[in-house]
C-alpha positions as YAML, in Angstrom:
chain: A
units: angstrom
residues:
- id: 1
  name: MET
  ca: [251.00, 3.26, -77.50]
- id: 2
  name: LEU
  ca: [248.93, 0.60, -79.17]
- id: 3
  name: THR
  ca: [247.78, -0.73, -75.83]
- id: 4
  name: GLU
  ca: [246.57, 2.70, -74.78]
- id: 5
  name: ASN
  ca: [244.57, 3.18, -77.97]
- id: 6
  name: VAL
  ca: [243.25, -0.31, -78.71]
- id: 7
  name: TRP
  ca: [244.26, -2.97, -76.22]
- id: 8
  name: ASP
  ca: [244.02, -1.24, -72.86]
- id: 9
  name: ARG
  ca: [241.32, -3.42, -71.42]
- id: 10
  name: ASP
  ca: [240.38, -5.38, -68.27]
- id: 11
  name: GLN
  ca: [242.06, -8.52, -66.92]
- id: 12
  name: ASP
  ca: [242.04, -9.99, -70.45]
- id: 13
  name: ALA
  ca: [244.14, -7.10, -71.77]
- id: 14
  name: VAL
  ca: [247.13, -7.72, -73.99]
- id: 15
  name: SER
  ca: [250.25, -7.22, -71.88]
- id: 16
  name: CYS
  ca: [253.06, -4.82, -72.73]
- id: 17
  name: ALA
  ca: [255.27, -7.79, -73.62]
- id: 18
  name: GLU
  ca: [252.62, -9.24, -75.91]
- id: 19
  name: GLU
  ca: [252.18, -5.88, -77.59]
- id: 20
  name: ALA
  ca: [255.92, -5.52, -78.15]
- id: 21
  name: VAL
  ca: [256.18, -9.03, -79.59]
- id: 22
  name: TYR
  ca: [253.16, -8.52, -81.86]
- id: 23
  name: LEU
  ca: [254.52, -5.23, -83.24]
- id: 24
  name: GLU
  ca: [257.92, -6.83, -83.84]
- id: 25
  name: LEU
  ca: [256.31, -9.72, -85.68]
- id: 26
  name: CYS
  ca: [254.41, -7.24, -87.85]
- id: 27
  name: ARG
  ca: [257.71, -5.54, -88.65]
- id: 28
  name: LEU
  ca: [259.71, -8.69, -89.37]
- id: 29
  name: GLY
  ca: [257.03, -10.74, -91.09]
- id: 30
  name: SER
  ca: [258.09, -13.89, -89.25]
- id: 31
  name: ALA
  ca: [260.68, -14.74, -86.61]
- id: 32
  name: THR
  ca: [261.82, -17.45, -84.26]
- id: 33
  name: LEU
  ca: [261.65, -17.12, -80.51]
- id: 34
  name: ALA
  ca: [265.41, -16.56, -80.40]
- id: 35
  name: GLU
  ca: [265.24, -13.85, -83.06]
- id: 36
  name: LEU
  ca: [262.45, -12.05, -81.22]
- id: 37
  name: ALA
  ca: [264.28, -12.24, -77.90]
- id: 38
  name: SER
  ca: [267.40, -10.81, -79.50]
- id: 39
  name: ALA
  ca: [265.59, -8.03, -81.37]
- id: 40
  name: LEU
  ca: [263.52, -7.00, -78.33]
- id: 41
  name: ARG
  ca: [266.30, -7.65, -75.77]
- id: 42
  name: MET
  ca: [263.87, -9.64, -73.69]
- id: 43
  name: PRO
  ca: [264.37, -12.99, -71.90]
- id: 44
  name: PRO
  ca: [263.30, -15.92, -74.10]
- id: 45
  name: THR
  ca: [260.93, -17.13, -71.38]
- id: 46
  name: VAL
  ca: [259.09, -13.78, -71.43]
- id: 47
  name: VAL
  ca: [258.91, -13.82, -75.23]
- id: 48
  name: LEU
  ca: [257.61, -17.39, -75.21]
- id: 49
  name: GLN
  ca: [254.94, -16.49, -72.67]
- id: 50
  name: ALA
  ca: [253.94, -13.53, -74.84]
- id: 51
  name: LEU
  ca: [253.76, -15.73, -77.95]
- id: 52
  name: VAL
  ca: [251.58, -18.25, -76.13]
- id: 53
  name: GLY
  ca: [249.23, -15.43, -75.09]
- id: 54
  name: LEU
  ca: [249.10, -14.01, -78.61]
- id: 55
  name: HIS
  ca: [248.48, -17.47, -80.05]
- id: 56
  name: ALA
  ca: [245.59, -17.99, -77.62]
- id: 57
  name: ARG
  ca: [244.05, -14.72, -78.86]
- id: 58
  name: SER
  ca: [244.62, -15.63, -82.51]
- id: 59
  name: LEU
  ca: [247.00, -12.70, -82.83]
- id: 60
  name: ALA
  ca: [250.01, -14.85, -83.79]
- id: 61
  name: ARG
  ca: [250.43, -18.04, -85.82]
- id: 62
  name: ARG
  ca: [252.97, -20.86, -85.53]
- id: 63
  name: PRO
  ca: [252.99, -22.61, -88.95]
- id: 64
  name: TYR
  ca: [255.52, -25.32, -88.01]
- id: 65
  name: GLY
  ca: [258.28, -26.28, -85.55]
- id: 66
  name: ASP
  ca: [258.34, -26.80, -81.81]
- id: 67
  name: TRP
  ca: [257.27, -24.32, -79.10]
- id: 68
  name: SER
  ca: [260.65, -23.69, -77.60]
- id: 69
  name: GLY
  ca: [262.49, -22.53, -80.66]
- id: 70
  name: GLN
  ca: [265.52, -24.55, -79.52]
- id: 71
  name: ASP
  ca: [267.46, -26.77, -81.89]
- id: 72
  name: GLY
  ca: [268.08, -30.40, -80.92]
- id: 73
  name: ASP
  ca: [269.29, -33.60, -82.44]
- id: 74
  name: GLY
  ca: [266.72, -34.76, -84.91]
- id: 75
  name: ALA
  ca: [264.30, -32.02, -83.82]
- id: 76
  name: PRO
  ca: [262.36, -29.96, -86.32]
- id: 77
  name: PRO
  ca: [263.66, -26.50, -87.11]
- id: 78
  name: PRO
  ca: [262.79, -23.69, -84.68]
- id: 79
  name: ALA
  ca: [259.25, -22.45, -85.04]
- id: 80
  name: ARG
  ca: [258.86, -19.30, -87.08]
- id: 81
  name: TRP
  ca: [256.08, -17.23, -85.69]
- id: 82
  name: SER
  ca: [254.09, -14.72, -87.72]
- id: 83
  name: ALA
  ca: [251.53, -12.08, -86.81]
- id: 84
  name: THR
  ca: [247.91, -12.26, -87.83]
- id: 85
  name: ALA
  ca: [247.10, -9.35, -90.14]
- id: 86
  name: PRO
  ca: [246.13, -6.35, -87.96]
- id: 87
  name: ASP
  ca: [242.83, -5.70, -89.76]
- id: 88
  name: VAL
  ca: [241.79, -9.29, -89.05]
- id: 89
  name: ALA
  ca: [243.33, -9.57, -85.60]
- id: 90
  name: LEU
  ca: [241.80, -6.39, -84.24]
- id: 91
  name: GLN
  ca: [238.25, -6.85, -85.49]
- id: 92
  name: GLN
  ca: [237.16, -8.34, -82.18]
- id: 93
  name: PHE
  ca: [238.79, -5.50, -80.30]
- id: 94
  name: LEU
  ca: [236.96, -3.02, -82.49]
- id: 95
  name: ARG
  ca: [233.66, -4.78, -81.88]
- id: 96
  name: ASP
  ca: [234.36, -4.75, -78.14]
- id: 97
  name: ARG
  ca: [235.20, -1.05, -78.27]
- id: 98
  name: GLU
  ca: [231.99, -0.28, -80.19]
- id: 99
  name: GLU
  ca: [229.97, -2.20, -77.62]
- id: 100
  name: GLU
  ca: [231.70, -0.33, -74.80]
- id: 101
  name: THR
  ca: [230.94, 2.97, -76.56]
- id: 102
  name: ARG
  ca: [227.26, 2.04, -76.81]
- id: 103
  name: ARG
  ca: [227.18, 1.18, -73.12]
- id: 104
  name: LEU
  ca: [229.01, 4.40, -72.27]
- id: 105
  name: ARG
  ca: [226.51, 6.47, -74.23]
- id: 106
  name: ALA
  ca: [223.67, 4.79, -72.37]
- id: 107
  name: ASP
  ca: [225.41, 5.52, -69.06]
- id: 108
  name: ILE
  ca: [225.90, 9.16, -70.06]
- id: 109
  name: THR
  ca: [222.21, 9.46, -70.89]
- id: 110
  name: ARG
  ca: [221.27, 8.12, -67.44]
- id: 111
  name: LEU
  ca: [223.78, 10.40, -65.73]
- id: 112
  name: LEU
  ca: [222.50, 13.39, -67.69]
- id: 113
  name: ASP
  ca: [218.97, 12.64, -66.61]
- id: 114
  name: GLY
  ca: [220.04, 12.66, -62.96]
- id: 115
  name: TYR
  ca: [222.13, 15.78, -63.52]
- id: 116
  name: HIS
  ca: [219.13, 17.67, -64.85]
- id: 117
  name: ARG
  ca: [216.73, 16.41, -62.22]
- id: 118
  name: SER
  ca: [219.05, 17.32, -59.34]
- id: 119
  name: ARG
  ca: [219.24, 20.89, -60.62]
- id: 120
  name: GLY
  ca: [215.60, 21.30, -61.51]
- id: 121
  name: LEU
  ca: [216.56, 21.86, -65.13]
- id: 122
  name: ARG
  ca: [214.42, 19.14, -66.61]
- id: 123
  name: ASP
  ca: [211.40, 20.34, -68.55]
- id: 124
  name: PRO
  ca: [209.35, 17.29, -69.55]
- id: 125
  name: SER
  ca: [208.38, 18.99, -72.78]
- id: 126
  name: LEU
  ca: [212.04, 19.48, -73.76]
- id: 127
  name: GLY
  ca: [213.53, 16.20, -72.62]
- id: 128
  name: ASP
  ca: [217.32, 16.33, -72.93]
- id: 129
  name: LEU
  ca: [217.36, 18.83, -75.77]
- id: 130
  name: VAL
  ca: [218.04, 22.05, -73.87]
- id: 131
  name: GLU
  ca: [220.06, 22.82, -70.75]
- id: 132
  name: VAL
  ca: [220.35, 26.12, -68.89]
- id: 133
  name: VAL
  ca: [223.77, 27.20, -67.63]
- id: 134
  name: THR
  ca: [224.14, 30.23, -65.36]
- id: 135
  name: GLY
  ca: [227.13, 32.20, -64.16]
- id: 136
  name: ARG
  ca: [230.00, 33.67, -66.12]
- id: 137
  name: ASP
  ca: [232.57, 31.13, -64.91]
- id: 138
  name: ALA
  ca: [230.26, 28.21, -65.68]
- id: 139
  name: ILE
  ca: [229.59, 29.50, -69.19]
- id: 140
  name: GLU
  ca: [233.30, 30.02, -69.87]
- id: 141
  name: HIS
  ca: [234.13, 26.54, -68.58]
- id: 142
  name: LEU
  ca: [231.41, 25.02, -70.72]
- id: 143
  name: TRP
  ca: [232.65, 26.81, -73.83]
- id: 144
  name: LEU
  ca: [236.21, 25.62, -73.29]
- id: 145
  name: THR
  ca: [234.92, 22.08, -72.75]
- id: 146
  name: LEU
  ca: [232.91, 22.18, -75.97]
- id: 147
  name: LEU
  ca: [235.93, 23.46, -77.89]
- id: 148
  name: ASP
  ca: [238.07, 20.71, -76.42]
- id: 149
  name: GLY
  ca: [235.55, 18.15, -77.67]
- id: 150
  name: ALA
  ca: [235.28, 19.57, -81.20]
- id: 151
  name: ARG
  ca: [236.29, 17.05, -83.85]
- id: 152
  name: GLU
  ca: [234.90, 18.25, -87.18]
- id: 153
  name: GLN
  ca: [233.83, 21.89, -87.21]
- id: 154
  name: VAL
  ca: [233.08, 24.94, -85.11]
- id: 155
  name: ALA
  ca: [230.84, 27.78, -86.29]
- id: 156
  name: ILE
  ca: [230.57, 31.09, -84.43]
- id: 157
  name: LEU
  ca: [228.49, 34.25, -84.64]
- id: 158
  name: ASP
  ca: [230.66, 36.69, -82.72]
- id: 159
  name: LYS
  ca: [229.38, 39.91, -81.16]
- id: 160
  name: PRO
  ca: [229.81, 41.75, -77.84]
- id: 161
  name: PRO
  ca: [229.76, 41.31, -74.91]
- id: 162
  name: PHE
  ca: [232.52, 38.73, -74.53]
- id: 163
  name: ILE
  ca: [233.02, 36.14, -71.81]
- id: 164
  name: GLN
  ca: [236.76, 35.98, -72.47]
- id: 165
  name: LEU
  ca: [239.07, 38.92, -72.90]
- id: 166
  name: ASP
  ca: [241.45, 36.89, -75.06]
- id: 167
  name: GLY
  ca: [239.59, 35.66, -78.13]
- id: 168
  name: VAL
  ca: [242.60, 33.86, -79.62]
- id: 169
  name: GLY
  ca: [243.93, 31.32, -77.16]
- id: 170
  name: PRO
  ca: [241.08, 28.78, -76.92]
- id: 171
  name: GLU
  ca: [240.66, 28.38, -80.68]
- id: 172
  name: LEU
  ca: [244.30, 27.84, -81.64]
- id: 173
  name: PRO
  ca: [244.49, 24.24, -80.33]
- id: 174
  name: VAL
  ca: [241.22, 23.49, -82.14]
- id: 175
  name: LEU
  ca: [242.64, 24.76, -85.42]
- id: 176
  name: ALA
  ca: [245.88, 22.86, -84.80]
- id: 177
  name: ARG
  ca: [243.85, 19.63, -84.62]
- id: 178
  name: GLY
  ca: [242.55, 20.27, -88.13]
- id: 179
  name: VAL
  ca: [239.04, 21.22, -87.04]
- id: 180
  name: ARG
  ca: [237.31, 23.57, -89.47]
- id: 181
  name: VAL
  ca: [236.47, 26.88, -87.78]
- id: 182
  name: ARG
  ca: [234.22, 29.49, -89.37]
- id: 183
  name: SER
  ca: [233.41, 32.77, -87.64]
- id: 184
  name: VAL
  ca: [231.20, 35.67, -88.60]
- id: 185
  name: TYR
  ca: [232.16, 38.81, -86.70]
- id: 186
  name: GLU
  ca: [229.72, 41.64, -86.23]
- id: 187
  name: ARG
  ca: [231.21, 44.73, -87.86]
- id: 188
  name: ALA
  ca: [231.31, 46.60, -84.56]
- id: 189
  name: THR
  ca: [233.34, 43.77, -83.05]
- id: 190
  name: LEU
  ca: [236.29, 44.49, -85.32]
- id: 191
  name: LEU
  ca: [236.32, 48.10, -84.16]
- id: 192
  name: GLN
  ca: [237.18, 47.10, -80.60]
- id: 193
  name: PRO
  ca: [240.81, 47.52, -79.50]
- id: 194
  name: ASP
  ca: [243.06, 44.69, -80.69]
- id: 195
  name: LYS
  ca: [240.14, 42.63, -81.98]
- id: 196
  name: LEU
  ca: [241.15, 42.89, -85.63]
- id: 197
  name: GLU
  ca: [244.66, 41.75, -84.74]
- id: 198
  name: GLN
  ca: [243.22, 38.75, -82.88]
- id: 199
  name: VAL
  ca: [241.13, 37.83, -85.90]
- id: 200
  name: ARG
  ca: [244.18, 38.07, -88.14]
- id: 201
  name: VAL
  ca: [246.06, 35.66, -85.88]
- id: 202
  name: LEU
  ca: [243.18, 33.18, -86.10]
- id: 203
  name: VAL
  ca: [242.92, 33.53, -89.87]
- id: 204
  name: ALA
  ca: [246.66, 32.94, -90.17]
- id: 205
  name: ALA
  ca: [246.14, 29.75, -88.12]
- id: 206
  name: GLY
  ca: [243.43, 28.53, -90.50]
- id: 207
  name: GLU
  ca: [240.16, 30.12, -89.41]
- id: 208
  name: GLN
  ca: [237.71, 31.21, -92.10]
- id: 209
  name: ALA
  ca: [236.42, 34.62, -91.06]
- id: 210
  name: GLY
  ca: [233.70, 36.93, -92.34]
- id: 211
  name: THR
  ca: [232.13, 40.13, -91.14]
- id: 212
  name: ALA
  ca: [228.53, 41.31, -91.26]
- id: 213
  name: ILE
  ca: [226.46, 44.17, -89.90]
- id: 214
  name: GLY
  ca: [223.93, 43.42, -87.19]
- id: 215
  name: LEU
  ca: [224.18, 39.75, -86.23]
- id: 216
  name: PRO
  ca: [220.96, 38.53, -84.57]
- id: 217
  name: PHE
  ca: [222.61, 37.00, -81.49]
- id: 218
  name: LYS
  ca: [225.76, 35.31, -80.23]
- id: 219
  name: LEU
  ca: [225.97, 31.67, -81.26]
- id: 220
  name: ALA
  ca: [228.48, 28.84, -81.22]
- id: 221
  name: LEU
  ca: [227.95, 25.48, -82.92]
- id: 222
  name: VAL
  ca: [230.25, 22.53, -82.29]
- id: 223
  name: ASP
  ca: [230.10, 19.67, -84.78]
- id: 224
  name: ALA
  ca: [226.45, 18.64, -85.20]
- id: 225
  name: ARG
  ca: [226.15, 17.99, -81.47]
- id: 226
  name: TRP
  ca: [225.90, 21.22, -79.51]
- id: 227
  name: ALA
  ca: [224.89, 24.84, -79.79]
- id: 228
  name: LEU
  ca: [225.63, 27.51, -77.19]
- id: 229
  name: LEU
  ca: [223.70, 30.79, -77.20]
- id: 230
  name: PRO
  ca: [222.53, 33.43, -74.69]
- id: 231
  name: LEU
  ca: [219.52, 32.63, -72.54]
- id: 232
  name: ALA
  ca: [217.99, 35.98, -73.55]
- id: 233
  name: PRO
  ca: [219.16, 39.37, -74.86]
- id: 234
  name: GLY
  ca: [221.28, 41.04, -72.22]
- id: 235
  name: THR
  ca: [222.15, 37.77, -70.45]
- id: 236
  name: GLU
  ca: [225.23, 36.94, -72.54]
- id: 237
  name: LEU
  ca: [227.48, 36.97, -69.47]
- id: 238
  name: THR
  ca: [225.08, 35.42, -66.98]
- id: 239
  name: GLY
  ca: [222.90, 32.81, -68.71]
- id: 240
  name: ALA
  ca: [223.27, 30.45, -71.66]
- id: 241
  name: LEU
  ca: [221.42, 27.65, -73.38]
- id: 242
  name: VAL
  ca: [223.02, 24.40, -74.50]
- id: 243
  name: VAL
  ca: [221.06, 22.83, -77.34]
- id: 244
  name: ARG
  ca: [221.60, 19.21, -78.35]
- id: 245
  name: PRO
  ca: [220.62, 17.42, -81.60]
- id: 246
  name: SER
  ca: [217.06, 18.41, -82.41]
- id: 247
  name: PRO
  ca: [215.09, 20.49, -84.92]
- id: 248
  name: LEU
  ca: [216.07, 23.51, -82.81]
- id: 249
  name: LEU
  ca: [219.76, 22.72, -83.34]
- id: 250
  name: ASP
  ca: [219.11, 22.34, -87.07]
- id: 251
  name: ALA
  ca: [217.40, 25.76, -87.13]
- id: 252
  name: LEU
  ca: [220.36, 27.38, -85.35]
- id: 253
  name: ALA
  ca: [222.74, 25.80, -87.86]
- id: 254
  name: GLN
  ca: [220.66, 27.23, -90.71]
- id: 255
  name: THR
  ca: [220.77, 30.64, -89.03]
- id: 256
  name: PHE
  ca: [224.55, 30.50, -89.01]
- id: 257
  name: GLU
  ca: [224.70, 29.44, -92.67]
- id: 258
  name: ALA
  ca: [222.44, 32.36, -93.64]
- id: 259
  name: GLN
  ca: [224.73, 34.82, -91.86]
- id: 260
  name: TRP
  ca: [227.80, 33.16, -93.35]
- id: 261
  name: ALA
  ca: [226.36, 33.49, -96.85]
- id: 262
  name: ARG
  ca: [225.89, 37.24, -96.51]
- id: 263
  name: ALA
  ca: [229.15, 37.94, -94.70]
- id: 264
  name: MET
  ca: [232.10, 39.62, -96.38]
- id: 265
  name: PRO
  ca: [235.50, 38.00, -95.89]
- id: 266
  name: VAL
  ca: [237.62, 39.66, -93.22]
- id: 267
  name: PRO
  ca: [240.54, 41.10, -95.18]
- id: 268
  name: VAL
  ca: [244.02, 40.17, -94.08]
- id: 269
  name: PRO
  ca: [246.92, 42.23, -95.43]
- id: 270
  name: ASP
  ca: [249.66, 40.61, -97.43]
- id: 271
  name: PRO
  ca: [252.87, 40.81, -95.39]
- id: 272
  name: GLN
  ca: [254.81, 41.09, -98.67]
- id: 273
  name: ALA
  ca: [253.03, 44.31, -99.64]
- id: 274
  name: ASP
  ca: [255.48, 47.08, -100.42]
- id: 275
  name: ASP
  ca: [253.39, 49.99, -99.14]
- id: 276
  name: GLY
  ca: [250.55, 50.83, -96.75]
- id: 277
  name: ARG
  ca: [247.73, 50.42, -99.27]
- id: 278
  name: VAL
  ca: [246.70, 46.96, -98.11]
- id: 279
  name: GLU
  ca: [246.75, 47.96, -94.45]
- id: 280
  name: LEU
  ca: [244.56, 50.96, -95.23]
- id: 281
  name: LEU
  ca: [242.18, 48.86, -97.32]
- id: 282
  name: THR
  ca: [241.95, 46.30, -94.54]
- id: 283
  name: LEU
  ca: [240.98, 48.89, -91.98]
- id: 284
  name: LEU
  ca: [238.44, 50.43, -94.34]
- id: 285
  name: ALA
  ca: [236.93, 47.03, -95.10]
- id: 286
  name: ALA
  ca: [236.68, 46.36, -91.37]
- id: 287
  name: GLY
  ca: [234.35, 49.36, -91.14]
- id: 288
  name: MET
  ca: [236.66, 51.70, -89.28]
- id: 289
  name: THR
  ca: [236.06, 55.42, -89.44]
- id: 290
  name: ASP
  ca: [238.79, 57.80, -90.54]
- id: 291
  name: GLU
  ca: [239.30, 58.75, -86.89]
- id: 292
  name: GLY
  ca: [239.65, 55.11, -85.86]
- id: 293
  name: ILE
  ca: [242.11, 54.44, -88.67]
- id: 294
  name: ALA
  ca: [244.08, 57.53, -87.68]
- id: 295
  name: ARG
  ca: [244.39, 56.27, -84.10]
- id: 296
  name: ARG
  ca: [245.43, 52.81, -85.31]
- id: 297
  name: LEU
  ca: [248.09, 54.20, -87.67]
- id: 298
  name: GLY
  ca: [249.24, 57.00, -85.37]
- id: 299
  name: VAL
  ca: [248.49, 59.76, -87.86]
- id: 300
  name: SER
  ca: [245.92, 62.52, -88.16]
- id: 301
  name: ALA
  ca: [242.45, 62.04, -89.61]
- id: 302
  name: ARG
  ca: [243.37, 64.51, -92.39]
- id: 303
  name: THR
  ca: [246.34, 62.32, -93.31]
- id: 304
  name: VAL
  ca: [244.02, 59.32, -93.52]
- id: 305
  name: GLN
  ca: [241.66, 61.22, -95.80]
- id: 306
  name: ARG
  ca: [244.57, 62.17, -98.08]
- id: 307
  name: ARG
  ca: [245.73, 58.56, -98.24]
- id: 308
  name: VAL
  ca: [242.20, 57.33, -98.98]
- id: 309
  name: SER
  ca: [241.87, 59.87, -101.79]
- id: 310
  name: ALA
  ca: [245.24, 58.81, -103.22]
- id: 311
  name: LEU
  ca: [244.20, 55.17, -102.92]
- id: 312
  name: MET
  ca: [240.94, 55.74, -104.81]
- id: 313
  name: GLY
  ca: [242.81, 57.66, -107.50]
- id: 314
  name: GLY
  ca: [245.33, 54.85, -107.91]
- id: 315
  name: LEU
  ca: [242.53, 52.31, -108.24]
- id: 316
  name: GLY
  ca: [240.53, 54.46, -110.65]
- id: 317
  name: ALA
  ca: [237.59, 54.66, -108.23]
- id: 318
  name: SER
  ca: [235.35, 57.63, -107.58]
- id: 319
  name: ASN
  ca: [234.22, 56.44, -104.13]
- id: 320
  name: ARG
  ca: [235.24, 54.04, -101.40]
- id: 321
  name: PHE
  ca: [232.80, 51.35, -102.48]
- id: 322
  name: GLN
  ca: [234.33, 51.23, -105.96]
- id: 323
  name: ALA
  ca: [237.78, 51.25, -104.38]
- id: 324
  name: GLY
  ca: [236.90, 48.11, -102.45]
- id: 325
  name: ILE
  ca: [235.68, 46.36, -105.59]
- id: 326
  name: GLN
  ca: [238.79, 47.32, -107.54]
- id: 327
  name: ALA
  ca: [241.08, 46.29, -104.72]
- id: 328
  name: ASN
  ca: [239.40, 42.89, -104.56]
- id: 329
  name: ARG
  ca: [239.70, 42.42, -108.33]
- id: 330
  name: ARG
  ca: [243.39, 43.23, -108.21]
- id: 331
  name: GLY
  ca: [244.01, 40.81, -105.37]
- id: 332
  name: LEU
  ca: [245.04, 43.48, -102.89]
- id: 333
  name: LEU
  ca: [242.73, 42.00, -100.27]
...
């Protein structure tokens, strides 16, 4: 509702009746009290009270006529009310909201200072730039909270070990909100059971995915506000750092962009493909061995080798590297 998004204020808030009358005036252009009461199915006294309140806030205008909207002998015609243009009417509300946001940010800064001091996390040399979070549950909760707050983009360097067993669920609502999500998966990650299928689901939902060999560390960036990374190698499940806007955050963002630039796109098979070539190419591009592909497809490793040889022959390639290039040129990946 409009009141929930813009007008939900303190004792000076626009009432539900005033909101309904204002919206109806915007829809009709102008209307008398009687017309508004009929359209909204509200008592005329309630509508009149709402109009008086809107008029006092400069949200509605009464160009001519009396206040009651009732005809009488020799009386002027019923007043036709009109709404003040929303962009003009709501400027003050926007300014109030901006001021409240500034005050809220200041309050958050003070609360954060106390939060850090109570936990002994404040390092005077770091200020509010870095926070230490310990414990698997705390790290998982923090990650879900950061994802929930994402508004523009999320960038991830993904490598084992993993806090969550299900790597799909938390990101789907983020993608559904239109947030841009880019992930670089370490090649070994895609060899884990079901991981490639999870990545395919995310790509189908809108994620941009790449794969690279030997990522330097796990990393998650949310908008230009937060970074989450392990406290130290081997502490991925027990300790994490939260980095806020700073040169350090900028450096982490550049690290991600460097890995993104060298990553190869994660291939996703075309569901309209008429044979198993694309599936085989996808598994090869993911870095799977012949034995791993055989287990995935439920065939023998020798069968996989025969299919790979037939695939290379069909693409006119003498080795698997050339087969990948030819497959990409032909749009098979």
